[in-house]
C-alpha positions as CSV (number, residue, x, y, z in Angstrom):
1,M,88.7,128.2,107.7
2,K,88.4,126.5,111.2
3,I,87.3,122.9,111.1
4,T,86.6,120.6,114.1
5,C,86.0,116.9,113.8
6,L,85.0,114.1,116.1
7,S,83.6,110.5,115.9
8,D,82.6,107.4,117.9
9,I,80.8,109.1,120.8
10,H,78.7,105.9,121.3
11,D,75.8,107.7,123.1
12,N,78.3,109.8,125.2
13,R,76.9,113.2,124.2
14,I,79.4,115.6,125.9
15,N,79.1,119.3,125.8
16,F,82.4,120.0,124.2
17,N,83.6,123.6,123.9
18,I,84.5,123.7,120.2
19,G,85.2,127.4,120.2
20,E,85.0,129.3,116.9
21,C,84.1,126.8,114.2
22,D,83.3,127.1,110.5
23,I,82.7,123.4,109.8
24,L,81.9,120.7,112.4
25,I,82.3,117.2,111.1
26,F,81.1,113.9,112.7
27,A,82.6,110.8,111.3
28,G,80.1,108.1,112.5
29,D,79.1,105.9,115.4
30,A,76.6,108.2,117.2
31,T,75.1,105.1,119.0
32,C,76.4,101.8,120.4
33,H,73.6,99.4,119.6
34,R,73.1,96.6,117.1
35,E,69.4,97.4,116.7
36,P,68.0,100.8,115.8
37,I,66.5,102.8,118.7
38,D,64.8,105.9,117.4
39,Q,65.3,107.9,120.6
40,D,69.1,107.5,120.3
41,Y,69.1,109.3,117.0
42,I,66.7,112.0,118.1
43,N,69.0,112.6,121.1
44,F,72.0,112.8,118.8
45,N,70.4,115.3,116.6
46,T,69.5,117.6,119.5
47,W,73.1,117.3,120.8
48,F,74.9,117.8,117.4
49,S,72.7,120.6,116.1
50,G,73.2,122.4,119.4
51,F,76.9,123.2,118.6
52,N,77.8,126.7,117.4
53,A,79.2,126.0,113.9
54,K,78.4,127.6,110.6
55,H,78.1,124.2,108.9
56,K,77.6,120.8,110.3
57,I,78.3,117.6,108.4
58,L,77.9,114.0,109.5
59,I,78.1,110.4,108.2
60,A,77.0,107.2,109.8
61,G,79.2,104.4,111.2
62,N,79.0,100.7,111.7
63,H,76.9,101.1,114.9
64,D,74.4,103.5,113.3
65,V,72.1,100.7,112.0
66,L,69.1,103.0,111.6
67,Y,70.8,104.8,108.7
68,E,71.4,101.5,106.9
69,K,68.0,99.8,107.6
70,H,65.7,102.8,107.6
71,K,67.6,105.8,106.1
72,L,64.5,108.0,105.5
73,I,63.5,107.6,109.2
74,A,67.0,108.4,110.4
75,K,67.3,111.5,108.2
76,S,63.8,112.7,109.3
77,F,65.3,113.2,112.8
78,L,68.0,115.6,111.5
79,S,67.6,119.3,111.8
80,K,67.6,121.2,108.5
81,D,71.1,122.7,109.2
82,L,72.7,119.3,109.3
83,I,74.3,117.8,106.1
84,Y,74.3,114.0,105.9
85,L,76.7,112.4,103.4
86,E,76.6,108.8,102.1
87,N,79.0,108.2,99.2
88,D,78.4,111.7,97.9
89,W,79.9,115.2,98.5
90,V,79.1,118.8,99.2
91,E,80.9,122.1,98.5
92,I,81.2,124.6,101.3
93,E,82.9,127.9,100.7
94,G,85.0,126.5,97.9
95,I,86.0,123.3,99.8
96,K,84.7,120.0,98.5
97,I,83.9,117.5,101.3
98,A,83.0,113.9,100.6
99,G,81.6,111.3,103.0
100,S,81.1,107.6,103.2
101,P,79.9,105.5,106.2
102,Y,81.3,102.2,104.9
103,S,84.1,100.1,106.5
104,L,85.5,96.6,106.2
105,K,83.4,93.8,107.8
106,W,83.6,93.7,111.5
107,N,81.1,91.4,113.2
108,N,78.8,92.1,110.2
109,W,77.4,95.4,111.6
110,A,76.1,98.4,109.6
111,F,77.7,99.6,106.4
112,N,80.2,96.7,106.5
113,T,81.5,95.3,103.2
114,D,84.5,94.0,101.3
115,E,87.4,95.7,99.6
116,E,85.9,95.3,96.1
117,T,82.7,97.1,97.1
118,L,84.6,99.8,98.9
119,A,86.6,100.4,95.8
120,Y,83.4,100.8,93.8
121,Y,82.0,103.3,96.3
122,Y,85.1,105.4,96.3
123,S,85.1,105.4,92.5
124,L,81.8,107.3,92.7
125,L,83.6,110.2,94.4
126,Q,85.4,112.9,92.4
127,E,89.2,113.0,92.4
128,D,89.3,116.7,93.3
129,I,87.8,116.2,96.8
130,D,89.6,118.4,99.4
131,I,88.4,116.7,102.6
132,L,87.3,113.1,102.8
133,V,85.2,111.8,105.7
134,T,84.9,108.1,106.2
135,H,84.0,106.0,109.2
136,G,86.7,103.4,108.6
137,P,90.4,104.2,108.4
138,P,92.8,103.6,105.5
139,K,95.0,100.6,105.8
140,G,98.2,101.1,107.9
141,I,97.4,104.6,109.1
142,L,95.9,105.0,112.6
143,S,94.0,101.9,111.8
144,T,94.5,99.1,114.5
145,Y,91.8,98.1,117.0
146,R,92.0,96.1,120.2
147,G,95.6,95.3,120.0
148,N,97.0,94.7,116.5
149,N,93.8,94.0,114.6
150,E,94.0,95.9,111.3
151,V,90.7,97.4,110.4
152,G,91.9,99.8,107.7
153,S,91.0,99.5,104.0
154,E,93.5,99.2,101.2
155,S,90.9,100.4,98.7
156,L,90.4,103.5,100.8
157,L,94.2,104.2,101.0
158,N,94.5,103.8,97.3
159,Y,91.7,106.3,96.7
160,V,93.2,108.9,99.0
161,N,96.7,108.5,97.5
162,N,95.4,108.8,93.9
163,S,93.1,111.8,94.6
164,K,93.6,115.4,95.6
165,V,92.4,114.7,99.1
166,R,94.3,116.9,101.6
167,Y,92.6,115.9,104.8
168,H,91.2,112.5,105.5
169,I,89.0,112.4,108.6
170,F,87.8,109.1,110.2
171,G,87.4,107.1,113.4
172,H,86.4,103.4,114.1
173,A,89.9,102.4,115.4
174,H,89.4,103.8,118.8
175,Q,92.9,103.3,120.2
176,C,94.5,105.2,117.3
177,Y,93.2,108.7,118.0
178,G,95.5,111.3,116.6
179,F,96.9,113.2,113.6
180,E,99.5,111.9,111.1
181,V,100.9,113.4,107.9
182,V,101.8,111.0,105.1
183,N,103.0,112.1,101.7
184,D,101.7,115.6,102.3
185,K,98.2,114.4,103.2
186,A,96.8,114.8,106.7
187,F,95.1,111.8,108.3
188,I,92.9,112.4,111.4
189,N,91.5,109.7,113.6
190,C,89.0,111.7,115.8
191,A,87.5,108.8,117.8
192,I,86.3,110.2,121.2
193,T,86.0,106.9,123.1
194,D,88.4,104.2,123.9
195,N,87.9,100.5,123.3
196,Q,85.4,100.3,126.1
197,N,83.4,103.2,124.6
198,I,84.5,105.5,127.4
199,P,85.1,109.1,126.3
200,I,88.7,110.0,126.8
201,N,89.5,112.3,123.9
202,K,88.5,115.7,122.7
203,P,87.4,116.8,119.2
204,I,90.3,117.6,116.9
205,R,90.5,121.1,115.4
206,F,92.6,122.4,112.5
207,D,92.8,125.3,110.2
208,Y,92.1,124.6,106.6
209,K,94.4,126.7,104.4
210,Y,93.5,127.5,100.8
211,V,96.4,127.0,98.3
């Protein structure tokens, strides 16, 4: 199973060559505005749905305010082949994939909340999730932003450590793009842009192996 993931394009809709792809995952921040602009989400849908992948999954991020303020409108712009997750999960070819757009408070943008509320949202997810997609990172793992500002969630880290999650995909902390394995779990920060929202990275691809 070939999986490709990316996040934080912030209106930089690049024609990436993702090659052969079974599941394409977007981990939030399609736009870069504080106020919802419908055309941005229409443009994102055209771009994301245009990739050649069997399955396409997305979540929102702290910049994707339309999904928080007017979710039905935002979802109405999505093509039928796109799967939007918000504190729920889907099973694709035997792989359970869960998604949540929430992250810790950062300038009080979209889907920002506190650790207690985050812990509640993660409690809604099953423990046998294989792949977890969140916008925010877990605390201490690929999770600093603009220097040494920690933007990772302890509640999120606890959920991943106490669940069967094998791959945790996220973004938000732009400067921490990369792949790290901790306690046999793979953590992937797939942010495309740097701290100035300039695209400098490529989507991250990996082979999901059934055990």
